[in-house]
LUMMIVO-251320 format. One record per residue: z, x, y of N, C-alpha, C in turn; residue in one letter; residue number from 1. Coordinates in Angstrom, 2 decimals, always signed. Each point is the difference from the previous one (the first is absolute). Layout:
! residues N
Z X Y Z X Y Z X Y A NUM $
...
//
This chain:
! residues 220
-19.52 -5.45 -14.13 +0.17 +0.28 +1.39 +1.73 +0.03 +0.37 X 1 $
+0.51 +1.03 +0.27 +1.25 -0.23 +0.73 +0.53 -0.05 +1.52 X 2 $
+0.74 -1.07 +0.21 -0.25 -0.38 +1.49 +1.49 +0.92 +0.69 X 3 $
+0.18 +0.61 +1.19 +1.44 +0.48 +0.22 +0.12 -1.05 +1.11 X 4 $
+1.09 -1.06 +0.11 +0.42 -0.82 +0.73 +0.93 +0.05 +0.49 X 5 $
+0.29 +0.00 +1.15 +1.13 +0.69 +0.76 +0.63 -1.77 +0.21 X 6 $
+1.33 +0.16 +0.04 +0.82 -0.90 +0.08 +1.12 -0.50 +1.28 X 7 $
+0.51 -0.78 +0.19 +1.27 -0.27 +1.55 +0.76 +1.03 -0.40 X 8 $
+0.29 +0.47 +1.20 +1.19 +1.28 -0.20 +1.12 -1.04 +0.27 X 9 $
+0.40 -1.17 +0.39 +0.68 -1.16 +0.17 -0.20 -1.04 +0.00 X 10 $
-0.49 -0.38 +1.23 -0.40 -1.39 +0.29 -1.60 -0.86 -0.75 X 11 $
+0.33 -0.90 -1.16 -1.30 -0.10 -0.67 -0.79 -0.50 +0.44 X 12 $
-0.22 -0.22 +1.43 -1.26 -0.32 +0.84 -0.82 +1.11 -0.04 X 13 $
+0.49 +1.26 +0.12 -0.89 +1.29 +0.20 -0.80 +0.13 -1.31 X 14 $
-0.97 -0.36 -0.30 -0.78 -0.04 -0.84 -1.50 -0.44 +0.04 X 15 $
-0.74 +0.67 +0.22 -1.70 -0.77 +0.07 -0.61 -0.89 -0.64 X 16 $
-0.85 -1.00 +0.46 -0.99 -0.81 -0.54 -0.11 +1.00 -1.13 X 17 $
-0.89 +1.08 -0.28 -0.42 +0.78 -0.88 +0.89 +0.09 -1.15 X 18 $
+0.63 +0.75 +0.09 +1.03 +0.40 -0.76 +0.87 -1.42 -0.94 X 19 $
+0.26 -1.17 +0.84 +0.13 -0.78 -1.06 -0.74 -0.74 -0.43 X 20 $
-1.40 +0.30 +0.26 -1.27 -0.55 -1.04 +0.04 +0.82 -1.20 X 21 $
-0.11 +1.32 +0.31 -0.09 +1.07 -0.85 +1.12 -0.76 -1.50 X 22 $
+1.02 +0.15 +0.46 +1.44 -0.02 -0.71 -0.73 -1.13 -1.01 X 23 $
-0.32 -1.19 +0.91 -0.28 -1.37 -0.89 -1.22 +0.27 -0.94 X 24 $
-0.74 +1.06 +0.42 -1.39 +0.10 -1.01 +0.17 +0.74 -1.39 X 25 $
+1.31 +1.16 +0.73 -0.47 +1.27 -1.08 +0.47 -0.71 -1.51 X 26 $
-0.16 +0.97 -0.92 +0.43 -0.66 -1.71 +1.56 +0.32 -0.06 X 27 $
+0.66 +1.28 +0.62 +1.15 +0.30 -0.38 +0.56 +0.70 +1.54 X 28 $
+1.26 -0.26 -0.06 +0.97 +0.66 +1.30 +0.85 +1.03 -0.62 X 29 $
-0.42 +1.23 +0.66 +1.31 +0.94 -0.29 +0.72 +0.38 +0.88 X 30 $
+1.16 -0.41 -0.41 +1.10 +0.28 +1.62 +1.17 +0.79 -0.75 X 31 $
+0.85 +0.83 +1.17 +0.78 +0.67 -0.44 +1.34 -0.97 -0.38 X 32 $
+0.61 -0.64 +0.75 +0.62 -0.85 -0.41 -0.28 -1.69 -0.40 X 33 $
-0.30 -0.51 -0.85 -0.74 -1.44 -0.44 +1.04 -0.64 +0.34 X 34 $
+0.91 -0.11 -0.04 +1.14 -0.87 +0.79 +0.00 -0.28 +1.20 X 35 $
-0.03 +1.30 +0.74 -0.15 -0.03 +1.52 -1.38 -0.28 +0.18 X 36 $
-0.94 +0.18 -0.22 -1.45 -0.61 +0.65 +0.04 -1.45 -1.06 X 37 $
+0.47 -0.68 -0.41 +0.01 -1.19 -0.68 +0.26 -0.66 +0.89 X 38 $
+0.73 +0.34 +1.11 +0.47 -0.86 +1.37 -1.52 -0.14 +0.84 X 39 $
-0.34 +1.07 +0.29 -1.20 +0.06 +0.65 -0.89 -1.05 -0.53 X 40 $
-0.46 +0.25 -1.37 -1.01 -0.55 -0.37 +0.09 -1.70 -0.25 X 41 $
+1.38 -0.22 -0.09 +0.17 -1.47 -0.10 +0.00 -0.59 +1.31 X 42 $
+0.27 +0.65 +1.04 -0.30 -0.58 +1.44 -0.96 -0.16 +0.55 X 43 $
-1.12 +0.72 -1.07 -1.64 -0.35 +0.38 -0.52 -0.68 -1.07 X 44 $
+0.59 -0.45 -0.80 -0.40 -0.87 -1.47 -0.84 +1.17 -0.33 X 45 $
+0.30 +0.91 -0.93 -0.98 +0.72 -0.47 +0.60 +0.19 -1.61 X 46 $
-0.52 -0.31 -0.87 +0.21 +0.15 -1.26 -0.49 +0.65 -0.94 X 47 $
-0.10 +1.39 +0.05 -0.31 +0.82 -1.24 +0.57 +0.98 -0.51 X 48 $
-0.56 +0.32 -1.39 +0.74 +0.98 -1.22 +0.31 +1.18 +1.56 X 49 $
+1.57 +0.44 -0.53 +0.34 +1.21 +0.39 +0.46 +1.04 -0.75 X 50 $
-0.42 +1.47 +0.41 +0.76 +1.22 -0.65 +0.82 +0.64 +1.14 X 51 $
+0.94 +0.65 -1.02 +0.61 +0.64 +1.39 -0.60 +1.67 -0.27 X 52 $
+0.60 +0.21 +1.27 -0.49 +1.88 +0.18 +1.10 +0.58 +1.14 X 53 $
+1.07 +0.91 -0.62 +1.02 +0.34 +0.76 +0.34 +1.40 -0.63 X 54 $
+0.98 +0.56 +1.19 +0.04 +1.19 +0.12 +0.13 +0.76 -1.67 X 55 $
+0.75 -0.92 -1.21 +0.32 +0.53 -0.99 -1.33 -0.13 -1.45 X 56 $
-1.36 -0.56 +0.97 -0.78 -0.42 -0.74 -0.87 +1.59 -0.73 X 57 $
-0.62 +0.13 -1.06 -0.43 +1.02 -0.57 -1.26 -0.39 -0.47 X 58 $
-0.96 +1.29 -0.96 -0.98 -0.25 +0.24 -0.49 -0.60 -1.05 X 59 $
+0.80 -0.77 -0.62 -0.44 -1.62 -0.94 -0.34 -0.47 +0.82 X 60 $
+0.68 -0.08 +1.47 -0.09 -1.34 +0.49 -1.44 -0.02 +0.93 X 61 $
-0.18 +1.31 +0.07 -0.90 +0.20 +1.10 -1.76 -0.22 -0.79 X 62 $
+0.71 +0.47 -1.78 -1.08 -0.43 -0.50 -0.65 -1.54 -0.19 X 63 $
+1.21 -0.47 -0.20 -0.48 -1.27 -0.21 -0.40 -0.91 +1.21 X 64 $
-0.12 +0.71 +1.29 -0.58 -0.91 +1.24 -1.25 +1.00 -0.22 X 65 $
-0.29 +0.78 -0.27 -0.91 +0.83 +0.07 -1.22 -0.77 -0.90 X 66 $
+0.60 -0.18 -0.94 -0.64 -1.44 -1.11 -0.25 -0.84 +0.18 X 67 $
+0.47 -0.83 +0.92 -0.16 -1.24 +0.78 -1.47 +0.10 +0.13 X 68 $
+0.00 +1.39 +1.36 -0.89 +0.08 +0.77 -1.61 +0.55 -1.08 X 69 $
+0.23 +0.79 -0.84 -1.00 +0.06 -0.85 -0.74 -1.34 -0.58 X 70 $
+0.92 -0.56 -0.08 -0.53 -1.67 -0.40 -0.69 -0.93 +0.45 X 71 $
+0.24 +0.80 +1.34 -0.91 -1.20 +1.01 +0.61 -0.99 +0.76 X 72 $
+1.57 +0.50 -0.01 +0.99 -1.08 +0.89 +0.07 +0.54 +1.21 X 73 $
+0.18 -1.16 +0.98 +0.45 +0.26 +1.40 +1.56 +0.47 +0.21 X 74 $
+0.35 +0.39 +0.43 +1.81 +0.24 +0.24 +0.03 +0.72 +1.64 X 75 $
+1.37 -0.89 +0.58 +0.55 +0.27 +0.96 +1.12 +0.85 +0.05 X 76 $
+0.18 +1.27 +0.43 +1.38 +0.86 +0.24 +0.57 -0.11 +1.18 X 77 $
+1.58 -0.64 +0.03 +0.68 -0.65 +1.00 +1.08 +0.80 -0.25 X 78 $
+1.08 -0.01 +1.26 +1.33 +1.00 -0.02 +0.88 -1.00 +0.26 X 79 $
+1.16 +0.36 +0.28 +0.88 -0.80 +0.25 +0.23 -0.73 +1.23 X 80 $
-0.78 +1.01 +1.25 -0.28 +0.19 +1.40 -0.68 +0.60 +0.37 X 81 $
-1.18 -0.09 +0.63 -0.93 +0.39 +0.66 -1.04 +0.97 -0.48 X 82 $
-0.71 +1.07 +0.35 -1.03 +0.20 -1.22 -0.06 +1.36 -0.85 X 83 $
-0.14 -0.96 -1.25 +0.19 +1.02 -1.59 -0.89 +1.38 +0.18 X 84 $
+1.38 +0.77 -0.38 -0.31 +1.68 -0.04 +0.69 +0.87 +1.07 X 85 $
+0.50 -0.94 +0.97 +0.56 +0.75 +1.12 +1.60 -0.09 -0.28 X 86 $
+0.31 +1.03 -0.31 +1.37 +0.30 -0.63 +0.54 -1.34 -0.94 X 87 $
-0.62 -0.11 -1.01 -0.68 -0.68 -0.97 -0.25 +0.35 -1.32 X 88 $
+0.36 -0.24 -1.19 -0.46 +0.25 -1.25 -1.39 -0.50 +0.04 X 89 $
-0.64 -0.79 +0.31 -1.42 -0.16 -0.01 -0.83 +1.14 +0.51 X 90 $
+0.42 +1.03 +0.48 -0.70 +1.31 +0.42 -0.56 +0.52 -1.48 X 91 $
+0.69 -0.09 -1.16 -0.16 +0.71 -1.32 -1.15 -0.64 -0.58 X 92 $
+0.02 -1.37 +0.41 -1.21 -0.87 -0.75 -1.16 +0.27 +0.47 X 93 $
+0.14 -0.01 +1.61 -1.34 +0.38 +0.76 -1.00 +1.17 -0.10 X 94 $
+0.97 +1.06 -0.47 -0.49 +1.55 -0.36 -0.45 -0.63 -1.21 X 95 $
+0.52 -0.29 -0.83 -0.79 +0.22 -1.41 -1.48 -1.45 +0.18 X 96 $
+0.35 -0.82 +0.99 -1.27 -0.75 +0.03 -1.30 +0.80 +0.70 X 97 $
+0.44 +0.79 +0.96 -0.79 +0.79 +0.48 -0.79 +1.26 -0.79 X 98 $
+0.94 +0.71 -1.20 -0.35 +1.04 -0.54 -1.03 -0.59 -1.23 X 99 $
+0.53 -0.99 -0.14 -1.16 -0.90 -1.55 -0.71 -0.65 +0.93 X 100 $
-0.94 +0.24 +1.29 -0.94 -0.95 +0.52 +0.34 -1.50 -0.45 X 101 $
+0.64 -0.83 +0.06 +0.14 -1.41 +0.27 -0.38 -0.26 +1.76 X 102 $
-0.64 -0.95 -0.17 -0.05 -0.81 +1.55 +1.18 -0.64 +0.10 X 103 $
+0.20 +0.36 +1.27 +1.45 -0.67 +0.85 -0.67 +0.07 +1.26 X 104 $
+0.89 -1.33 +0.74 -0.30 +0.07 +1.18 +1.64 -0.11 +0.96 X 105 $
+0.39 +0.37 +1.60 +1.14 -0.32 +0.15 +0.02 -1.00 +1.40 X 106 $
+1.02 -0.71 -0.11 -0.09 -1.12 +0.96 +0.74 +0.47 +0.92 X 107 $
-0.54 +0.02 +1.44 +1.31 +0.13 +1.10 +0.95 -1.04 +0.17 X 108 $
+0.92 +0.45 +0.58 +1.14 -0.87 +0.24 +1.16 +0.46 +0.53 X 109 $
+1.09 -0.62 -0.38 +1.51 +0.21 +0.39 +0.61 +1.37 -0.70 X 110 $
+0.42 +0.97 +1.09 +0.68 +1.60 -0.12 +1.14 -0.27 +0.83 X 111 $
+1.13 +0.68 -0.46 +0.96 -0.21 +0.30 +0.19 +1.54 +1.32 X 112 $
-0.61 +1.07 -0.27 -0.24 +1.57 +0.91 -0.63 -0.61 +1.90 X 113 $
-1.40 -0.64 -0.25 -0.60 +0.15 +1.03 +1.08 -1.22 +0.80 X 114 $
+0.59 -1.09 -0.81 +0.32 -0.90 +0.46 +1.18 +0.26 +0.90 X 115 $
+0.57 +0.91 -0.54 +1.82 +0.86 +0.70 -0.58 +0.77 +0.80 X 116 $
-1.19 +1.03 -0.10 -0.45 +0.82 +1.28 -0.19 -1.06 +1.28 X 117 $
-0.64 -0.90 -0.05 -0.19 -1.04 +1.12 +0.86 -0.28 +0.44 X 118 $
+1.22 -0.72 -0.88 +0.88 -1.11 +0.80 +0.77 +1.55 +0.38 X 119 $
+0.05 +1.16 -0.16 +0.90 +1.24 +0.65 +0.01 -0.15 +1.32 X 120 $
-1.72 +0.23 +0.65 -0.36 +0.30 +1.03 -0.17 +1.39 +0.17 X 121 $
+0.34 +0.67 -0.99 -0.69 +1.47 +0.25 -1.20 +0.53 -0.60 X 122 $
-0.35 +1.03 +0.53 -1.64 +0.43 -0.29 -0.44 -0.46 -0.78 X 123 $
-0.94 -0.45 -0.23 -0.88 -0.75 -1.05 -1.19 +0.86 -0.98 X 124 $
-0.11 +0.73 +1.44 -1.75 +0.40 -0.19 -0.04 +1.06 -1.43 X 125 $
+1.18 +0.85 +0.15 +0.21 +0.66 -1.27 +1.63 -0.06 -0.42 X 126 $
-0.11 -0.18 -1.49 +1.28 -0.15 -0.51 -0.43 +0.34 -1.48 X 127 $
+1.78 +0.55 -0.29 -0.25 +0.39 -1.49 +0.84 -0.73 -1.02 X 128 $
-0.53 -0.76 -0.76 +0.61 -0.79 -1.30 +0.53 +0.67 -1.32 X 129 $
+1.35 -0.10 +0.05 +0.78 +0.96 -0.99 +0.40 -0.77 -0.83 X 130 $
+0.58 -1.16 -0.07 +0.19 -0.86 -1.19 +1.60 +0.46 +0.00 X 131 $
+0.45 +0.03 -1.65 +1.45 +0.31 -0.05 +0.64 +1.16 +0.01 X 132 $
+0.88 +0.73 +0.56 +0.38 +1.23 +0.28 +0.09 +0.28 -1.62 X 133 $
-0.25 +1.18 -0.14 +0.66 +0.80 -1.32 +1.51 -0.48 -0.43 X 134 $
+0.74 -0.10 -0.95 +1.48 -0.68 +0.14 +0.94 +1.54 -0.26 X 135 $
-0.63 +0.99 -0.28 +0.74 +1.20 +0.04 -0.99 +1.28 +0.46 X 136 $
-0.52 +0.48 -1.29 -1.08 +1.03 -0.12 -0.93 -0.03 +1.03 X 137 $
-0.09 +1.08 +1.06 -0.85 -0.01 +1.29 +0.01 -0.98 +0.76 X 138 $
+1.09 -0.66 +0.14 +0.53 -0.77 +1.01 -0.09 +0.49 +1.41 X 139 $
+1.20 +0.97 +0.37 +0.02 +0.74 +1.06 -1.13 +0.62 +0.44 X 140 $
-0.77 +0.80 -0.99 -1.13 +0.56 +0.36 -0.65 -0.46 +0.88 X 141 $
-0.31 -1.43 -0.67 -0.98 -1.03 +0.34 +0.44 -0.31 +1.65 X 142 $
+1.54 -0.47 -0.17 +0.46 -0.38 +1.37 -0.32 +0.97 +0.91 X 143 $
+0.05 +1.30 -0.13 -0.14 +1.12 +1.08 -1.18 -0.04 +0.19 X 144 $
-1.22 -0.08 -0.71 -1.38 +0.32 +0.11 -0.38 -1.47 +0.95 X 145 $
+0.37 -1.25 +0.05 -0.17 -1.01 +0.63 +0.46 -0.28 +1.44 X 146 $
+1.33 +0.60 +0.26 +0.73 +0.11 +1.03 -0.93 +0.58 +0.96 X 147 $
-1.08 +0.79 +0.13 -0.46 +1.07 +0.99 -1.55 -0.84 +0.07 X 148 $
-0.38 -0.86 -0.19 -1.13 -0.43 -0.55 -0.38 -1.12 +1.31 X 149 $
-1.04 +0.51 +1.20 -0.16 -0.77 +0.84 -0.43 -1.77 +0.19 X 150 $
-0.04 -0.70 -1.60 -0.38 -1.01 -0.07 +0.86 -0.86 -0.50 X 151 $
-0.43 -1.44 +0.28 +1.03 -0.93 -0.79 +0.18 -0.10 -1.60 X 152 $
+1.19 +0.22 -0.68 +0.23 -0.19 -1.33 +0.74 -1.50 -0.18 X 153 $
-0.61 -0.36 -1.44 +0.24 -1.20 -0.26 +0.49 +0.11 -1.66 X 154 $
+1.55 -0.18 -0.14 +0.55 +0.00 -1.23 +0.25 -1.64 -0.66 X 155 $
+0.36 +0.04 -1.50 +0.17 -1.26 -0.50 +1.48 +0.94 -0.75 X 156 $
+0.61 -1.29 +0.38 +1.57 +0.12 -0.94 +0.48 -1.08 -0.77 X 157 $
+1.35 -0.01 -0.44 +0.72 -0.65 -0.81 +1.15 -0.43 +0.67 X 158 $
+0.76 -0.96 +0.05 +0.85 -0.50 +0.99 +1.42 +0.84 -0.19 X 159 $
+0.28 +0.35 -1.32 +1.02 +0.52 -0.62 -0.52 +1.84 +0.46 X 160 $
-0.88 -0.10 +0.18 -0.17 +1.84 +0.62 -0.46 +0.23 +1.32 X 161 $
-0.20 -1.21 +1.06 +0.11 +0.16 +1.29 +0.60 +0.77 +0.87 X 162 $
+1.54 -0.34 -0.51 +1.03 +1.03 +0.97 -0.43 +1.31 -0.17 X 163 $
+0.26 +0.50 -1.45 -1.00 +1.27 -0.48 -0.79 +0.87 +1.27 X 164 $
-1.09 -0.77 -0.45 -1.18 +0.08 +0.93 -0.14 -0.16 +1.30 X 165 $
+0.85 -0.75 +0.79 +0.36 +0.45 +1.27 +0.80 +1.22 +0.54 X 166 $
+1.04 -0.07 -1.20 +0.82 +1.20 +0.29 -0.90 +1.03 +0.40 X 167 $
-0.73 +0.60 -1.04 -0.89 +0.80 -0.31 -1.00 +0.02 +1.21 X 168 $
-0.41 -0.92 +0.48 -0.82 +0.12 +1.25 +0.92 +0.28 +1.39 X 169 $
+0.97 +0.10 -0.02 +0.87 +0.12 +1.19 +0.12 +1.45 -0.24 X 170 $
+0.28 +0.51 -1.12 +0.40 +1.41 -0.39 -1.20 +1.04 +0.39 X 171 $
-1.51 -0.57 -0.65 -0.98 +0.46 -0.17 -1.14 +0.12 +1.38 X 172 $
+0.10 -1.33 +0.63 -0.63 -0.57 +1.24 +0.63 +0.45 +1.22 X 173 $
+1.58 -0.14 -0.17 +0.37 -0.48 +0.95 +0.86 -1.14 +0.31 X 174 $
+1.07 -0.05 +0.35 +0.79 -1.48 +0.55 -0.94 -0.55 +0.95 X 175 $
-0.98 +0.38 +0.68 -0.36 -0.59 +1.07 -1.58 -0.45 +0.28 X 176 $
-0.71 +0.25 -1.14 -0.90 -0.19 -0.95 -0.62 -1.54 +0.54 X 177 $
-0.87 -0.55 +0.25 +0.44 -1.20 -0.23 -0.93 -0.51 -1.21 X 178 $
+0.13 -1.25 -0.29 -0.09 -0.63 -1.81 -0.24 -1.51 +0.51 X 179 $
-0.92 -0.59 -0.86 +0.02 -1.30 -0.13 +0.43 -0.15 -1.41 X 180 $
+0.85 -1.25 -0.12 +0.34 -0.24 -1.34 -0.42 -1.56 -0.24 X 181 $
-0.80 -0.13 -0.82 -0.91 -1.45 -0.35 +1.11 -0.50 -1.36 X 182 $
+0.15 -1.39 +0.29 +0.87 -0.22 -1.45 -0.72 -0.94 -0.08 X 183 $
-0.27 -0.73 -1.38 -0.44 -1.37 -0.39 -1.07 -0.41 +0.85 X 184 $
-1.25 +0.91 +0.16 -0.81 -0.34 +1.14 -0.77 -0.89 -0.64 X 185 $
-0.59 -1.38 +0.94 -0.61 -1.06 -0.24 +0.93 -0.96 -0.71 X 186 $
+0.77 +0.23 -0.41 +1.32 -0.79 -0.41 +1.03 -0.97 +1.12 X 187 $
+0.46 -1.13 -0.59 +0.79 -0.81 +0.96 +1.15 +0.63 +0.70 X 188 $
+0.62 +1.42 -0.47 +1.14 +0.63 +0.67 -0.87 +1.23 -0.01 X 189 $
-0.88 +0.14 +0.59 -0.45 +1.32 +0.51 +0.69 +0.80 +0.87 X 190 $
-0.01 +1.01 +0.22 +0.92 +1.17 +1.05 -1.10 +1.23 +0.16 X 191 $
-0.22 +0.01 +1.53 -0.46 +1.39 +0.42 +0.61 +0.75 +0.84 X 192 $
+0.87 +0.95 -0.82 +1.26 +0.33 +1.42 -1.28 +1.70 +0.24 X 193 $
+0.16 -0.03 +1.40 -0.40 +0.96 +1.05 +0.98 +0.74 +0.42 X 194 $
+0.62 +1.05 -0.74 +1.08 +0.62 +0.44 -0.12 +1.46 +0.31 X 195 $
+0.91 +1.07 -0.41 +0.14 +1.33 -0.21 +0.43 +0.75 -1.24 X 196 $
-0.40 +0.63 -0.84 +0.82 +0.28 -1.36 +1.32 -0.49 -0.24 X 197 $
+0.76 +0.67 +0.95 +1.20 -0.49 +0.63 +0.50 -1.12 +0.06 X 198 $
-0.56 -0.94 +0.70 +0.36 -1.27 +0.41 -0.35 -0.92 -1.59 X 199 $
-1.20 +0.71 -0.73 -0.03 -1.13 -0.94 +0.70 +0.33 -0.98 X 200 $
+0.38 +0.83 -0.22 +1.45 +0.82 -1.19 +0.90 -1.02 +0.39 X 201 $
+0.27 -0.36 +1.18 +1.30 -0.40 +0.08 -0.37 -1.56 -0.04 X 202 $
-0.97 -0.72 +0.57 -0.62 -1.35 -0.16 +0.47 -0.37 -1.47 X 203 $
-0.36 +0.78 -1.05 -0.18 -0.30 -1.27 +1.28 +0.63 -0.90 X 204 $
+0.77 +0.76 +0.75 +1.24 +0.51 -0.73 +1.18 -1.42 +0.38 X 205 $
-0.34 -0.59 +1.08 +0.90 -1.21 +0.29 -0.90 -1.33 -0.67 X 206 $
-0.93 +0.04 -0.17 -1.07 -1.55 -0.76 -0.39 +0.85 -1.02 X 207 $
+0.55 -0.03 -1.47 -0.28 +0.37 -1.10 -1.86 -0.15 -0.40 X 208 $
-0.78 +1.10 +0.00 -1.55 -0.11 -0.32 -0.22 -1.09 -0.73 X 209 $
-0.93 -1.46 +0.01 -0.14 -0.59 -1.29 -1.86 -0.26 +0.62 X 210 $
-0.42 -0.17 -1.44 -1.82 -0.27 -0.17 -0.80 +1.07 +0.12 X 211 $
-1.26 +0.04 +0.62 -0.55 +1.13 -0.43 -0.63 +0.59 +1.51 X 212 $
+0.05 +1.17 -0.20 +0.05 +0.98 +1.47 -0.98 +0.69 +0.24 X 213 $
-0.82 +0.27 +0.97 -0.86 +0.63 +0.46 -0.12 +0.70 +1.44 X 214 $
+0.56 +1.56 -0.40 +0.44 +0.57 +0.88 -0.76 +0.84 +0.96 X 215 $
-0.28 +0.02 +1.51 -0.85 +0.45 +0.56 +0.56 +1.18 +1.01 X 216 $
-0.47 +1.11 -0.12 +0.78 +1.25 +0.76 -0.99 +0.31 +1.31 X 217 $
+0.32 +0.00 +1.04 -1.07 +0.87 +0.94 -0.33 +1.20 -0.04 X 218 $
-1.22 +0.58 +0.27 -0.26 +1.23 -0.38 +0.95 +0.96 +0.84 X 219 $
+0.06 +1.17 -0.06 +0.21 +1.22 +1.04 -0.39 -0.03 +1.14 X 220 $
//
């Protein structure tokens, strides 16, 4: 059995009792970054064999994990933060598990996108999760399409691309479009900036973006 186990997006206390129990009971834990996940596992006194599965993992890695399942082993798939498979390399493994009819179950748990939507105060009954914007090809076309949609939009962004994205939001959505920039959510230095696209750009121009970002944009 493969268990899809969400892990905290920041604060290590944001994990369910069930998730901790499963991580303690499985035969192996499959992690995006074993060193990073090791911090969480050590915090909860979990000592299990670990395998890495990341963006550069290939067919050999998938087959190794599938063989564990064929051998009757129980495995837990975790991400660096949040739900495995959401803007996460675990998606490829989950696809193969489904295709080859292995048993698996998904535990509920923390996800950055809906957490940021609620924190923004924007309409939450309909929202579109986009994940990371394309770096080049198709970026402008997508931004033009998103700018006219009537519902809340959620993006993930890295700190070194945050200013570029806020600049693009000004260009395609307009300087006055309301945004909520959630930085380091649930962590000690959490920051939630509710502003306009222009105001957010000016804020992070004066204060270099650092940490993990979730950007929420109000609908047209």
